[in-house]
C-alpha positions as a LaTeX table, in Angstrom:
\begin{tabular}{lrrr}
\hline
Residue & $x$ (\AA) & $y$ (\AA) & $z$ (\AA) \\
\hline
Met1 & 25.14 & 45.64 & $-0.28$ \\
Gln2 & 25.95 & 46.23 & $-4.41$ \\
Gln3 & 22.60 & 46.24 & $-6.05$ \\
Leu4 & 22.28 & 43.90 & $-9.43$ \\
Asn5 & 22.59 & 45.31 & $-12.94$ \\
Phe6 & 22.70 & 43.44 & $-15.74$ \\
Gln7 & 22.57 & 46.92 & $-17.88$ \\
Gln8 & 26.18 & 47.04 & $-17.24$ \\
Val9 & 26.54 & 43.48 & $-19.02$ \\
Trp10 & 23.89 & 44.45 & $-21.96$ \\
Arg11 & 26.18 & 46.90 & $-23.18$ \\
Tyr12 & 28.70 & 44.40 & $-23.76$ \\
Arg13 & 26.35 & 42.30 & $-26.14$ \\
Glu14 & 28.44 & 42.62 & $-29.52$ \\
Gln15 & 31.59 & 41.02 & $-27.14$ \\
Leu16 & 29.22 & 38.35 & $-25.96$ \\
Trp17 & 27.89 & 37.70 & $-29.63$ \\
Asp18 & 31.24 & 37.71 & $-31.03$ \\
Gly19 & 32.34 & 35.49 & $-28.05$ \\
Ile20 & 29.92 & 33.20 & $-28.86$ \\
Gln21 & 30.63 & 32.63 & $-32.48$ \\
Val22 & 33.96 & 32.03 & $-31.97$ \\
Thr23 & 33.13 & 29.49 & $-29.07$ \\
Leu24 & 30.86 & 27.48 & $-31.78$ \\
Glu25 & 33.12 & 27.88 & $-34.25$ \\
Leu26 & 35.84 & 25.73 & $-32.30$ \\
Thr27 & 33.14 & 22.87 & $-31.40$ \\
Val28 & 32.40 & 22.67 & $-34.90$ \\
Ile29 & 36.07 & 22.35 & $-36.34$ \\
Ala30 & 36.57 & 20.21 & $-33.30$ \\
Val31 & 33.81 & 17.60 & $-34.05$ \\
Ile32 & 34.50 & 17.56 & $-37.84$ \\
Ala33 & 38.64 & 17.33 & $-37.18$ \\
Gly34 & 38.11 & 14.53 & $-34.57$ \\
Leu35 & 35.39 & 12.85 & $-35.87$ \\
Ala36 & 37.48 & 11.81 & $-38.79$ \\
Ile37 & 40.66 & 11.31 & $-36.39$ \\
Gly38 & 38.43 & 8.85 & $-34.55$ \\
Leu39 & 36.65 & 6.94 & $-37.57$ \\
Ala40 & 40.39 & 6.77 & $-39.16$ \\
Gly41 & 41.80 & 5.71 & $-35.81$ \\
Ala42 & 39.39 & 3.16 & $-35.07$ \\
Leu43 & 39.50 & 1.27 & $-38.42$ \\
Leu44 & 43.43 & 1.22 & $-38.02$ \\
Thr45 & 43.61 & $-0.35$ & $-34.89$ \\
Arg46 & 41.52 & $-2.98$ & $-36.24$ \\
His47 & 43.28 & $-3.29$ & $-39.43$ \\
Gly48 & 45.94 & $-1.23$ & $-39.13$ \\
Pro49 & 49.95 & $-2.35$ & $-38.89$ \\
Arg50 & 51.51 & $-3.44$ & $-35.29$ \\
Gln51 & 53.38 & 0.09 & $-35.27$ \\
Val52 & 50.64 & 1.91 & $-35.87$ \\
Lys53 & 48.49 & 0.27 & $-33.36$ \\
Leu54 & 50.95 & 0.97 & $-30.81$ \\
Ala55 & 51.13 & 5.08 & $-32.30$ \\
Leu56 & 47.48 & 5.55 & $-31.51$ \\
Arg57 & 47.34 & 3.45 & $-28.10$ \\
Ala58 & 49.81 & 5.95 & $-27.08$ \\
Tyr59 & 48.09 & 9.05 & $-28.53$ \\
Val60 & 44.73 & 7.53 & $-27.01$ \\
Glu61 & 46.39 & 7.11 & $-23.84$ \\
Val62 & 47.81 & 10.42 & $-23.54$ \\
Phe63 & 45.34 & 12.67 & $-24.08$ \\
Arg64 & 42.52 & 10.55 & $-22.36$ \\
Asn65 & 45.11 & 10.54 & $-19.24$ \\
Thr66 & 46.45 & 14.27 & $-18.92$ \\
Pro67 & 44.22 & 17.55 & $-18.66$ \\
Ser68 & 43.17 & 18.80 & $-21.66$ \\
Leu69 & 44.22 & 22.29 & $-20.51$ \\
Ile70 & 48.30 & 21.01 & $-20.41$ \\
Gln71 & 47.31 & 19.96 & $-24.02$ \\
Leu72 & 46.46 & 23.53 & $-25.04$ \\
Phe73 & 49.38 & 24.88 & $-23.18$ \\
Val74 & 51.75 & 22.22 & $-25.17$ \\
Val75 & 50.02 & 23.26 & $-28.40$ \\
Phe76 & 50.13 & 26.88 & $-27.66$ \\
Phe77 & 54.00 & 27.28 & $-26.07$ \\
Val78 & 55.78 & 24.11 & $-26.97$ \\
Leu79 & 55.55 & 23.95 & $-30.01$ \\
Pro80 & 56.39 & 27.38 & $-31.47$ \\
Gly81 & 59.68 & 26.64 & $-30.21$ \\
Leu82 & 60.09 & 23.17 & $-32.61$ \\
Gly83 & 59.27 & 25.93 & $-35.41$ \\
Leu84 & 55.16 & 25.22 & $-35.11$ \\
Arg85 & 53.78 & 28.85 & $-34.44$ \\
Met86 & 50.18 & 29.26 & $-34.59$ \\
Ser87 & 47.63 & 31.99 & $-33.46$ \\
Pro88 & 45.24 & 31.33 & $-30.40$ \\
Phe89 & 42.64 & 30.38 & $-32.03$ \\
Val90 & 44.47 & 27.68 & $-34.57$ \\
Ala91 & 46.02 & 26.24 & $-31.63$ \\
Ala92 & 42.57 & 26.06 & $-29.46$ \\
Ala93 & 41.21 & 24.08 & $-32.69$ \\
Leu94 & 44.06 & 21.93 & $-32.91$ \\
Ala95 & 44.23 & 20.74 & $-28.87$ \\
Leu96 & 40.41 & 20.27 & $-28.98$ \\
Ser97 & 40.25 & 18.43 & $-31.80$ \\
Leu98 & 43.28 & 16.13 & $-30.76$ \\
Tyr99 & 41.71 & 15.69 & $-27.25$ \\
Phe100 & 37.91 & 15.02 & $-29.14$ \\
Gly101 & 39.53 & 12.51 & $-31.93$ \\
Ala102 & 41.22 & 10.69 & $-28.81$ \\
Tyr103 & 37.87 & 9.82 & $-27.14$ \\
Ala104 & 36.32 & 9.76 & $-30.79$ \\
Ile105 & 38.80 & 6.54 & $-31.09$ \\
Glu106 & 37.81 & 4.38 & $-28.35$ \\
Ile107 & 33.92 & 5.52 & $-28.59$ \\
Leu108 & 34.27 & 4.28 & $-32.33$ \\
Arg109 & 36.23 & 1.19 & $-31.76$ \\
Ala110 & 33.74 & 0.09 & $-29.47$ \\
Gly111 & 31.13 & 0.69 & $-31.67$ \\
Leu112 & 32.87 & $-1.53$ & $-34.24$ \\
Asp113 & 33.11 & $-3.95$ & $-32.14$ \\
Ser114 & 30.05 & $-4.37$ & $-30.75$ \\
Ile115 & 28.92 & $-5.42$ & $-34.28$ \\
Pro116 & 28.91 & $-9.54$ & $-34.28$ \\
Arg117 & 31.29 & $-11.23$ & $-36.72$ \\
Ser118 & 28.90 & $-13.53$ & $-38.20$ \\
Gln119 & 26.75 & $-10.50$ & $-39.65$ \\
Ile120 & 30.00 & $-8.99$ & $-41.17$ \\
Glu121 & 30.37 & $-12.70$ & $-43.01$ \\
Ala122 & 26.73 & $-13.08$ & $-44.01$ \\
Gly123 & 27.41 & $-9.82$ & $-45.85$ \\
His124 & 30.27 & $-11.14$ & $-47.64$ \\
Cys125 & 28.23 & $-14.20$ & $-47.93$ \\
Leu126 & 25.46 & $-12.14$ & $-49.66$ \\
Gly127 & 28.06 & $-10.80$ & $-52.19$ \\
Leu128 & 28.43 & $-7.43$ & $-50.91$ \\
Ser129 & 31.77 & $-5.81$ & $-51.36$ \\
Thr130 & 33.60 & $-4.62$ & $-48.42$ \\
Trp131 & 32.49 & $-0.99$ & $-48.50$ \\
Gln132 & 29.13 & $-2.28$ & $-49.01$ \\
Val133 & 29.68 & $-4.37$ & $-45.74$ \\
Tyr134 & 31.24 & $-1.34$ & $-43.90$ \\
Arg135 & 28.67 & 0.80 & $-44.65$ \\
His136 & 25.35 & $-1.33$ & $-44.10$ \\
Ile137 & 26.39 & $-4.08$ & $-41.90$ \\
Val138 & 29.14 & $-2.06$ & $-39.70$ \\
Leu139 & 28.95 & 1.62 & $-40.02$ \\
Ala140 & 25.74 & 2.49 & $-39.49$ \\
Pro141 & 24.63 & 0.18 & $-36.84$ \\
Ala142 & 27.70 & 0.88 & $-34.69$ \\
Leu143 & 27.51 & 4.88 & $-35.12$ \\
Arg144 & 23.71 & 4.06 & $-33.81$ \\
Asn145 & 25.13 & 2.25 & $-30.76$ \\
Val146 & 27.44 & 4.66 & $-29.42$ \\
Tyr147 & 25.84 & 7.73 & $-30.62$ \\
Pro148 & 24.45 & 8.48 & $-27.22$ \\
Ala149 & 28.55 & 8.31 & $-26.35$ \\
Leu150 & 29.83 & 10.68 & $-29.08$ \\
Gly151 & 27.06 & 13.08 & $-27.57$ \\
Thr152 & 27.49 & 13.40 & $-24.74$ \\
Gln153 & 31.14 & 13.68 & $-25.37$ \\
Leu154 & 30.49 & 16.18 & $-28.04$ \\
Val155 & 28.59 & 18.44 & $-25.21$ \\
Ile156 & 31.63 & 18.32 & $-22.60$ \\
Leu157 & 33.92 & 19.18 & $-25.83$ \\
Leu158 & 31.61 & 22.19 & $-26.21$ \\
Leu159 & 31.64 & 23.19 & $-22.51$ \\
Gly160 & 35.32 & 22.66 & $-23.08$ \\
Thr161 & 36.15 & 25.39 & $-25.15$ \\
Ser162 & 36.30 & 27.81 & $-22.27$ \\
Leu163 & 39.56 & 26.83 & $-21.90$ \\
Ala164 & 40.52 & 28.74 & $-25.30$ \\
Ser165 & 40.65 & 31.52 & $-23.05$ \\
Gln166 & 43.70 & 30.54 & $-21.31$ \\
Val167 & 45.73 & 31.07 & $-24.81$ \\
Ser168 & 44.00 & 34.41 & $-25.58$ \\
Ala169 & 40.94 & 32.76 & $-27.67$ \\
Glu170 & 38.19 & 35.24 & $-27.80$ \\
Asp171 & 35.58 & 32.76 & $-27.07$ \\
Leu172 & 32.85 & 33.32 & $-24.94$ \\
Phe173 & 34.59 & 32.66 & $-21.40$ \\
His174 & 37.10 & 35.02 & $-22.82$ \\
Ala175 & 34.66 & 37.79 & $-23.41$ \\
Gly176 & 33.01 & 37.39 & $-19.99$ \\
Ser177 & 36.45 & 38.20 & $-18.68$ \\
Phe178 & 36.91 & 41.05 & $-20.63$ \\
Ile179 & 33.35 & 42.64 & $-20.14$ \\
Glu180 & 34.31 & 42.04 & $-16.26$ \\
Ser181 & 37.12 & 43.51 & $-16.09$ \\
Arg182 & 35.98 & 46.68 & $-17.69$ \\
Thr183 & 32.31 & 46.70 & $-15.29$ \\
Tyr184 & 33.49 & 44.79 & $-11.98$ \\
Arg185 & 30.20 & 43.06 & $-12.12$ \\
Ser186 & 31.25 & 39.67 & $-11.46$ \\
Phe187 & 28.42 & 37.94 & $-10.47$ \\
Glu188 & 26.13 & 39.55 & $-12.99$ \\
Val189 & 28.88 & 38.69 & $-15.87$ \\
Tyr190 & 29.18 & 35.41 & $-15.03$ \\
Ala191 & 25.75 & 34.46 & $-14.32$ \\
Val192 & 25.01 & 35.37 & $-17.95$ \\
Ile193 & 27.90 & 33.70 & $-19.35$ \\
Cys194 & 26.86 & 30.54 & $-17.19$ \\
Gly195 & 23.27 & 30.91 & $-18.64$ \\
Ile196 & 24.76 & 31.44 & $-22.34$ \\
Tyr197 & 26.51 & 28.11 & $-21.78$ \\
Phe198 & 23.53 & 26.61 & $-20.51$ \\
Thr199 & 21.29 & 27.60 & $-23.57$ \\
Leu200 & 23.64 & 26.42 & $-25.74$ \\
Val201 & 24.39 & 22.83 & $-24.43$ \\
Leu202 & 20.28 & 22.76 & $-24.20$ \\
Ile203 & 20.06 & 23.69 & $-28.16$ \\
Thr204 & 23.40 & 21.21 & $-28.61$ \\
Lys205 & 21.61 & 18.08 & $-26.72$ \\
Ala206 & 18.27 & 18.93 & $-28.73$ \\
Leu207 & 19.80 & 19.05 & $-32.20$ \\
Leu208 & 21.71 & 15.92 & $-31.30$ \\
Ala209 & 18.14 & 14.09 & $-30.80$ \\
Leu210 & 16.80 & 15.61 & $-33.47$ \\
Ala211 & 19.48 & 14.11 & $-35.66$ \\
Gly212 & 19.46 & 11.08 & $-34.18$ \\
Ser213 & 16.12 & 10.72 & $-34.67$ \\
Leu214 & 16.17 & 11.92 & $-38.33$ \\
Ala215 & 19.30 & 9.46 & $-39.18$ \\
Phe216 & 18.46 & 6.12 & $-37.28$ \\
Thr217 & 14.95 & 5.99 & $-38.03$ \\
Trp218 & 15.18 & 6.88 & $-42.14$ \\
Pro219 & 14.12 & 4.30 & $-44.20$ \\
Val220 & 17.51 & 2.39 & $-45.61$ \\
Arg221 & 18.36 & 3.20 & $-49.76$ \\
Arg222 & 18.70 & 0.10 & $-51.10$ \\
\hline
\end{tabular}
């Protein structure tokens, strides 16, 4: 029986660190872009023209009901045939952003729908502008209501970045595959990769909890 030897994996710590950086970069880009898509999409599904609402509904249904790996393959392998050629990293970031955006639209739309219309009407009666009503009466409470769901989806996105390795993006999982091909220490390599993902998730959850406690308990400026 082959003895465990994690020292072989430690020799490639620079590759692991580079993979962690790429994984975090993909996550941050996808979260920022996805939230922008989600917020714009949620508002347009409530106030946009009918054609825009139908297009957004089709986008959400397609990306929520198809495997994210296929979405990534379409972006990386199909779009170049239409003249949209991009690097593995860009393709992965785009696919993950669209994936997260589809879920963010539904989550944020549910949050907006959770605000009673009577509160919005009360804000207008108090003389608040439309922007002030959305900022203080709609958006802030809506985000508070859906923050746990968004946080859960963010963690799923972080773990989903491992799919980027399938198009040769040099993320953490890609680094693990590279190290395994050099050391033939499959158990040690993937045990370390699993531990790193687990640690990243725990850190992410802690940061989300801290951000939520600061954002939703801090006194509101008037």
